[in-house]
N, C-alpha and C positions, 0 to 999 in steps of 0.2 A: 836844635837849638841856639841860637851865637847869644853872646852876651863879652862880654868882656873881663880881666881876669887881675885884677889886681890887687895888692900888695904893700902888709901895715909896715911904714916901715918907725911904730913904736917896735913893734914884738916879732915881726918877723912874714906874721903868718900870711899867705896865699890863699888870696880865695876868689872867687866870680857870682858871677851879676849877671843875671839872662834879662834880653834886649825888653821881653814885655812885663820883669819886677817892677822897670819908671824910681826906683832910687836911689838916697844920696848914698856913693860908698863910701862905708864904718866899717868897723874892722871887726868881724865878728866875736871875736876872741879879746880882745880886751876894749872895743866900744871905742876904738881911738878915731876922729876923722882923719890923720895926716893918714894916706894914701896914695900910692902911684901905681897909674898902669904898669902888672906889668909885660916888659919887649919879649916878643915868641920867640923860641931860640929853635935852633933846630932840633932835632931827637938826635942821642949821642950814636958815634956808632955800630955802642953793640948791640942797646936792640933793636937797630936793625937788623941785623946782623942773624939777632936772637928770631926776631921779625922774620925776613926772609926764610929760615930753616924750620920755623916749622909750617908755613903754610904749602909745599912740597912736597 
């Protein structure tokens, strides 16, 4: 399921809203509307190596 990840600028909590929810982004922790879209980042190298080691 597709969606967007947000981060609250007030409390720092990260959360996701799925496409089909059709609601305004609002922090589920502090209920603030002061949120920003979270930028996608690559996985850390240690996690990639751990994943490759476990699959082979």
